[in-house]
C-alpha positions in Angstrom: -12.8 68.8 -50.4 -9.7 71.0 -50.8 -9.3 71.5 -54.6 -8.3 75.0 -55.6 -7.6 74.7 -59.3 -9.5 73.8 -62.5 -6.8 71.2 -63.3 -6.9 69.6 -59.9 -10.7 69.0 -60.0 -10.5 67.8 -63.6 -7.7 65.3 -62.7 -9.8 64.0 -59.7 -12.9 63.6 -61.9 -10.9 61.4 -64.4 -9.4 59.4 -61.5 -12.7 58.8 -59.7 -14.6 57.9 -62.9 -11.7 55.6 -64.1 -11.4 57.5 -67.4 -8.4 58.3 -69.5 -7.2 61.8 -70.5 -7.1 60.6 -74.1 -10.8 59.6 -73.9 -11.8 63.0 -72.6 -9.6 64.7 -75.3 -11.3 62.7 -78.0 -14.7 63.5 -76.6 -14.0 67.3 -76.5 -12.3 67.3 -79.9 -8.9 68.5 -78.4 -5.4 67.1 -78.6 -4.4 65.3 -75.4 -1.7 67.9 -74.9 -4.4 70.5 -74.1 -5.8 68.3 -71.4 -2.3 67.8 -69.9 -1.8 71.6 -69.8 -5.2 72.1 -68.1 -4.4 69.6 -65.5 -1.0 71.0 -64.8 -2.4 74.6 -64.8 0.1 75.6 -67.4 -2.8 76.7 -69.6 -6.5 77.1 -69.2 -9.4 76.7 -71.6 -10.6 79.7 -73.6 -13.0 81.9 -71.7 -15.2 82.1 -74.8 -15.8 78.3 -74.7 -15.7 77.7 -71.0 -19.4 77.1 -70.6 -19.4 74.6 -73.4 -16.3 72.8 -72.2 -17.5 72.5 -68.6 -20.8 71.2 -69.8 -19.1 68.6 -72.1 -16.8 67.5 -69.3 -19.7 67.0 -66.9 -21.6 65.1 -69.5 -18.6 62.8 -70.3 -17.9 62.1 -66.6 -21.5 61.4 -65.5 -22.3 59.2 -68.6 -19.3 57.0 -67.8 -20.0 56.3 -64.2 -20.8 52.9 -62.7 -22.7 52.4 -59.5 -19.4 52.3 -57.5 -17.9 55.4 -59.2 -21.2 57.3 -58.9 -21.1 56.8 -55.1 -17.5 57.8 -55.0 -18.1 61.0 -56.9 -21.1 61.9 -54.6 -18.8 61.4 -51.6 -16.0 63.4 -53.2 -18.3 66.5 -53.7 -20.0 65.9 -50.4 -23.5 66.3 -51.8 -26.8 64.5 -51.1 -26.5 60.8 -51.8 -30.0 60.9 -53.4 -28.9 63.4 -56.0 -29.8 62.2 -59.5 -27.6 62.3 -62.6 -28.9 65.6 -63.9 -28.2 67.3 -60.6 -24.7 65.8 -60.4 -24.0 66.8 -64.0 -25.0 70.4 -63.3 -23.0 70.4 -60.0 -19.8 69.3 -61.8 -20.3 71.9 -64.5 -20.8 74.7 -62.1 -17.9 73.6 -59.8 -15.5 73.6 -62.8 -16.7 77.1 -63.9 -16.4 78.4 -60.3 -12.8 77.3 -59.9 -12.0 78.5 -63.4 -13.3 82.0 -62.6 -11.4 82.1 -59.3 -8.2 81.0 -61.1 -8.5 83.5 -64.0 -9.4 86.3 -61.5 -6.2 85.5 -59.6 -4.2 85.7 -62.8 -5.8 89.1 -63.6 -5.1 90.4 -60.1 -1.4 89.8 -60.6 -1.2 92.0 -63.7 -4.0 94.6 -63.0 -3.9 95.5 -59.3 -6.4 98.4 -59.6 -9.2 96.6 -61.5 -12.0 95.3 -59.3 -12.1 91.5 -59.2 -15.6 91.1 -60.6 -14.9 93.1 -63.8 -13.6 90.0 -65.6 -17.1 89.2 -66.7 -20.3 91.2 -67.1 -22.4 88.2 -66.1 -21.3 88.8 -62.5 -22.0 92.5 -62.6 -25.8 92.5 -63.4 -28.1 92.8 -60.5 -30.5 95.3 -59.0 -33.1 95.8 -56.3 -36.4 97.6 -55.7 -38.4 98.5 -52.6 -42.1 97.8 -52.2 -42.6 96.3 -55.7 -45.5 94.3 -57.0 -45.0 90.5 -56.9 -45.2 90.2 -60.7 -42.8 93.0 -61.8 -42.6 94.6 -65.2 -38.9 93.8 -65.3 -39.7 90.1 -65.0 -42.3 90.1 -67.8 -40.0 92.2 -70.0 -37.2 89.6 -69.5 -39.6 86.8 -70.6 -40.6 88.7 -73.7 -37.0 89.5 -74.5 -36.2 85.7 -74.4 -39.2 84.9 -76.6 -38.3 87.6 -79.1 -34.9 86.1 -79.5 -36.6 82.8 -80.4 -35.1 81.0 -77.3 -36.9 78.4 -75.2 -38.4 79.4 -71.9 -37.9 77.1 -68.9 -39.2 78.6 -65.6 -39.5 77.6 -62.0 -41.8 79.6 -59.7 -41.8 79.1 -55.9 -44.2 80.8 -53.6 -46.9 80.3 -51.1 -49.7 81.7 -53.2 -52.2 82.0 -50.3 -49.9 84.0 -48.0 -49.7 86.9 -50.5 -52.1 89.8 -50.5 -55.3 89.7 -52.5 -54.0 91.7 -55.5 -50.8 89.7 -55.9 -52.7 86.4 -55.5 -54.9 87.3 -58.4 -52.0 88.6 -60.4 -50.0 85.4 -60.0 -53.1 83.3 -60.6 -53.6 85.1 -64.0 -50.0 84.6 -65.1 -50.9 81.3 -66.7 -52.9 83.0 -69.5 -49.8 85.1 -70.3 -47.6 82.0 -70.3 -50.0 80.2 -72.5 -50.0 82.9 -75.1 -46.2 82.9 -75.1 -46.2 79.1 -75.5 -48.0 79.4 -78.8 -44.8 81.0 -80.3 -42.0 79.4 -78.3 -41.4 76.2 -76.4 -42.4 77.0 -72.8 -42.1 74.8 -69.7 -43.3 76.0 -66.3 -42.8 74.2 -62.9 -44.7 75.7 -60.0 -43.7 74.9 -56.4 -46.6 76.1 -54.3 -47.2 76.0 -50.6 -50.8 75.3 -49.4 -52.7 76.1 -46.3 -56.0 74.4 -45.3 -58.9 75.2 -43.0 -57.6 78.3 -41.2 -58.8 81.0 -43.5 -62.0 83.0 -43.5 -64.7 81.7 -45.8 -64.0 84.2 -48.6 -60.3 83.4 -48.5 -61.0 79.7 -48.7 -63.1 80.3 -51.8 -60.5 82.5 -53.5 -57.6 80.2 -52.6 -59.3 77.1 -53.9 -60.6 78.8 -57.0 -57.0 80.0 -57.7 -55.8 76.4 -57.4 -58.5 75.0 -59.6 -57.9 77.8 -62.1 -54.2 76.8 -62.2 -54.8 73.1 -62.9 -57.8 73.4 -65.2 -57.0 76.3 -67.6 -54.9 76.3 -70.8 -54.1 72.6 -71.0 -51.9 73.0 -74.0 -49.3 74.7 -71.8 -46.5 72.5 -70.3 -47.4 73.5 -66.7 -46.9 71.3 -63.6 -47.8 72.2 -60.0 -46.3 70.6 -56.9 -47.2 71.1 -53.2 -44.0 72.0 -51.5 -43.0 73.4 -48.1 -41.9 76.8 -49.3 -40.9 79.9 -47.4 -44.2 81.8 -46.8 -42.3 85.2 -46.7 -40.6 85.0 -50.1 -41.2 84.5 -53.8 -38.7 83.0 -56.2 -39.0 83.1 -60.0 -36.1 81.8 -62.1 -35.7 81.4 -65.8 -33.2 78.7 -66.6 -29.8 80.1 -67.8 -31.2 83.6 -67.9 -32.8 85.4 -65.0 -33.6 85.2 -61.2 -35.9 87.3 -59.1 -36.5 87.0 -55.4 -39.0 88.9 -53.4 -39.4 89.3 -49.6 -42.8 89.9 -48.0 -44.2 91.4 -44.9 -46.3 88.9 -42.7 -49.4 90.5 -44.2 -48.3 89.5 -47.7 -47.2 92.9 -48.9 -43.9 93.0 -50.9 -41.0 94.5 -49.1 -37.9 94.1 -51.3 -37.2 92.5 -54.6 -33.8 91.6 -56.0 -33.1 90.3 -59.5 -29.9 89.0 -61.1 -28.5 87.7 -64.4 -25.5 86.1 -62.6 -25.4 82.9 -64.6 -23.8 80.9 -61.8 -26.4 82.1 -59.2 -29.3 81.6 -61.7 -28.3 78.0 -62.5 -27.7 77.1 -58.8 -31.1 78.3 -57.8 -32.8 76.6 -60.7 -31.3 73.2 -60.1 -31.8 73.4 -56.4 -35.5 74.2 -56.9 -35.8 71.3 -59.4 -34.1 69.1 -56.8 -36.6 70.2 -54.2 -39.4 69.4 -56.6 -38.1 65.9 -57.3 -37.3 65.0 -53.7 -40.0 66.8 -51.7 -42.7 68.0 -54.1 -46.1 66.3 -54.3 -47.9 66.8 -57.6 -51.3 68.4 -57.2 -53.0 66.3 -59.8 -52.7 63.5 -62.4 -53.9 64.2 -65.9 -56.1 61.6 -67.6 -57.7 61.6 -71.1 -61.4 61.0 -71.4 -60.7 57.7 -73.0 -58.6 56.5 -70.1 -61.1 57.9 -67.6 -63.8 55.7 -69.2 -61.6 52.7 -70.0 -59.8 52.3 -66.7 -63.2 52.9 -64.9 -62.1 56.0 -63.0 -65.3 57.7 -64.1 -67.6 54.9 -63.0 -65.7 54.7 -59.7 -66.6 58.4 -59.1 -70.3 58.0 -59.8 -70.4 54.8 -57.7 -68.8 56.6 -54.7 -70.6 58.2 -51.7 -71.2 61.9 -51.0 -71.4 62.9 -54.6 -71.1 66.7 -55.3 -70.3 68.5 -58.5 -70.0 72.0 -59.9 -70.8 72.0 -63.6 -68.6 74.7 -65.2 -69.9 73.5 -68.5 -72.9 71.4 -69.3 -71.9 67.8 -69.8 -73.3 64.3 -69.9 -75.1 64.6 -66.6 -78.9 64.4 -66.5 -79.3 63.1 -70.1 -82.2 60.8 -70.8 -80.8 57.2 -71.4 -81.6 57.1 -75.1 -80.0 60.5 -75.8 -77.0 59.5 -73.8 -76.3 56.6 -76.1 -77.0 58.6 -79.2 -74.4 61.1 -78.3 -72.0 58.3 -77.1 -72.4 56.7 -80.5 -71.7 60.0 -82.3 -68.7 60.7 -80.2 -67.0 57.3 -79.5 -68.9 55.0 -81.8 -65.8 53.6 -83.5 -64.4 52.3 -80.2 -66.3 49.1 -79.1 -64.6 48.9 -75.7 -65.4 52.5 -74.8 -69.0 52.0 -76.0 -69.4 49.0 -73.7 -68.1 51.0 -70.7 -70.4 53.9 -71.6 -73.4 51.5 -71.6 -72.5 50.6 -68.0 -72.1 54.2 -67.0 -75.5 55.1 -68.5 -77.2 52.3 -66.6 -75.6 53.3 -63.4 -76.4 57.0 -63.8 -80.1 56.3 -64.6 -80.7 53.6 -61.9 -78.4 54.7 -59.1 -76.9 58.2 -59.3 -80.1 60.1 -60.2 -82.0 58.2 -57.4 -79.3 58.7 -54.7 -78.0 61.7 -52.7 -76.4 64.1 -55.1 -75.6 67.8 -54.9 -75.1 69.8 -58.1 -74.3 73.4 -58.8 -75.1 74.6 -62.3 -74.0 78.0 -63.6 -77.0 79.7 -65.2 -74.7 81.4 -67.8 -73.4 77.9 -68.9 -77.0 76.6 -69.2 -78.0 79.5 -71.4 -74.8 79.2 -73.4 -75.5 75.5 -74.0 -79.2 76.1 -75.0 -78.2 78.8 -77.5 -75.1 77.2 -79.0 -75.8 73.5 -78.5 -72.2 73.0 -77.4 -71.9 70.1 -74.9 -68.8 68.7 -73.3 -69.7 65.0 -73.4 -67.0 63.4 -71.2 -65.1 66.6 -71.8 -65.2 66.1 -75.6 -67.0 69.0 -77.4 -70.0 67.9 -79.4 -72.9 70.0 -80.8 -76.5 69.0 -80.2 -79.6 70.0 -82.2 -82.2 72.1 -80.5 -84.6 69.1 -80.1 -81.7 67.1 -78.4 -81.1 70.0 -76.1 -84.8 70.2 -75.3 -84.9 66.5 -74.4 -81.9 66.9 -72.2 -83.1 69.9 -70.2 -86.7 68.5 -69.9 -85.2 65.4 -68.4 -83.2 67.6 -66.0 -86.4 69.3 -64.9 -88.0 65.9 -64.4 -85.2 64.8 -62.1 -85.3 68.1 -60.2 -89.1 67.8 -59.6 -89.3 64.1 -58.8 -86.0 63.0 -57.2 -85.8 63.2 -53.4 -82.1 62.7 -53.2 -80.9 65.0 -56.0 -80.4 68.7 -55.0 -79.7 71.2 -57.7 -78.8 74.8 -57.1 -78.1 77.5 -59.6 -75.2 79.9 -59.6 -76.2 83.4 -60.7 -73.1 85.5 -60.9 -69.4 85.1 -59.8 -67.8 84.0 -56.6 -64.8 86.3 -57.1 -65.2 89.5 -59.2 -61.6 89.3 -60.5 -62.4 85.9 -62.1 -65.4 87.3 -64.0 -63.7 86.7 -67.4 -62.3 83.3 -66.5 -63.9 80.0 -67.6 -66.2 78.6 -64.9 -64.6 75.7 -63.0 -65.8 72.1 -63.2 -65.3 70.2 -60.0 -66.4 66.6 -59.2 -66.2 65.5 -55.6 -66.9 62.3 -53.7 -65.7 60.8 -50.4 -62.5 59.4 -51.9 -62.2 60.8 -55.4 -61.8 64.5 -56.4 -61.3 65.7 -59.9 -61.6 68.7 -62.2 -62.0 69.0 -66.0 -59.5 71.0 -68.0 -61.1 73.3 -70.5 -60.8 71.6 -73.9 -58.5 73.9 -75.9 -56.4 72.8 -78.8 -57.5 69.2 -78.5 -56.3 68.9 -74.9 -59.3 67.8 -73.0 -57.8 66.2 -69.9 -59.4 65.4 -66.5 -57.3 66.4 -63.5 -57.4 63.7 -60.8 -56.5 65.6 -57.6 -53.9 63.6 -55.7 -52.7 66.1 -53.0 -54.5 65.6 -49.7 -54.4 69.2 -48.6 -55.8 70.3 -52.0 -58.5 67.7 -51.7 -59.5 69.2 -48.4 -59.5 72.7 -50.0 -61.9 71.5 -52.7 -64.3 70.1 -50.2 -64.2 73.3 -48.2 -64.8 75.3 -51.4 -67.9 73.3 -52.3 -69.3 73.6 -48.8 -68.6 77.3 -48.6 -70.4 77.9 -51.9 -73.3 75.6 -51.2 -74.0 76.9 -47.7 -72.6 80.5 -47.5 -72.9 82.2 -50.9 -76.6 83.0 -50.7 -76.1 86.2 -52.7 -74.8 84.1 -55.7 -76.4 80.7 -55.3 -80.2 80.2 -55.8 -81.6 77.3 -53.8 -85.3 77.7 -54.3 -86.5 74.8 -56.4 -89.4 76.6 -58.0 -87.3 79.6 -59.0 -84.7 77.3 -60.6 -87.4 75.4 -62.5 -88.9 78.7 -63.7 -85.5 80.0 -64.9 -84.8 76.7 -66.7 -88.2 76.8 -68.4 -87.8 80.4 -69.5 -84.4 79.6 -71.0 -85.9 76.7 -73.0 -88.8 79.0 -74.2 -86.4 81.8 -75.3 -84.2 79.3 -77.1 -87.2 77.7 -78.8 -88.4 81.1 -80.1 -85.0 81.9 -81.4 -84.7 78.5 -83.0 -88.1 78.8 -84.8 -87.4 82.3 -86.0 -84.0 81.3 -87.3 -85.6 78.4 -89.1 -88.1 80.7 -90.7 -85.4 83.1 -91.8 -83.4 80.2 -93.3 -86.4 79.0 -95.3 
């Protein structure tokens, strides 16, 4: 393609799309004489409106394309034939701006020989670098807050191989979601994460950290518009881009330490990187998980498929419907979903299967002691990830039934987690993970009414979740209690303490 002027490209766009200059003029709100001057290069659009004009031209051209003219335009620009309309629209917009800048710079050079070429616009004179930075830099977070303070929307794409970074940076990036969630409460925020994964080659502690980071990213702060894709990203670099605003790239040593970081507000560069990353996401990215509501989990029988599967394992990050006596199960079901007859019918099937098959089959369960105590004291239960509060008598029936299964079932193995697998996650919500031979899922923490299940779809991440469970079950003896008598004793003590508190509170109330 050998087009060197704004007018030349505009003329070719109209020709290829079979559109008239008068139609474009009407769309832009200009007289046709202006369009003729642009095409002949006798006059160019105002620099103050060039972004708006290029965007409107691109929108007009792409919206008018047929299948034939679409293919012709793809061929003209020599871009990937799989490019979608959004990518093509942005490409046209940036190409028009690029030749416009080149043309105006040439005009400026003729009259002002001693002025550097790039001084025609501050947006092309705004970049900096730093050596040995942290991966999450203060400048980047400051830029985010600057955008939020202006009341503007935040659309971010992050690209990195989380597990090739050093420990400190992994934890730092893993905790970024909390910051972004807080921001999203005040301004519209969208985050797309392109993350490379590794599987099976790390040390045991690294496997635990990496898998917990991944689960933390998919299960926390569900109200945030946050999507994760497994992509083949460069392991030695990190890219963070805020649409239309800011770009930061960081290079790393092989051991994960940051070497050099460069950031820029060059709008052309920022936009090109943003849309190329989004193109990579659409064409090559694989979503880590699929979100499902509790109702859809029950109604489309995903939940019963899980409990009917082989090799059942679970980590209870919060106490849920597991190990409830059958009558209590239906009482809570009625209280929670009683108005939905179809759901109630499905829950009856689930209850029957849990009591007659699941609790009499091979099942491995990890329960956090802190979550058990929290449940006994507060009564807050996540029944199919829907918060519901139980009375003390109901809690007592629930936990006594759990003790009964623990003592009598030969297939059910229950172990208790006393502590934290990663110290830096001490203040995070404990993860809930449900694994079987063919189905892997996690629960999102029910905040702001968003109580999704995350059905894990990426094969590599499924393997990582299996490795996580096995590493915790077999290797973390300093955190996991496997002695049945000690577990029963701890459960009994928790019930006793809660009963004493409940009785005393009742007396005080009276």
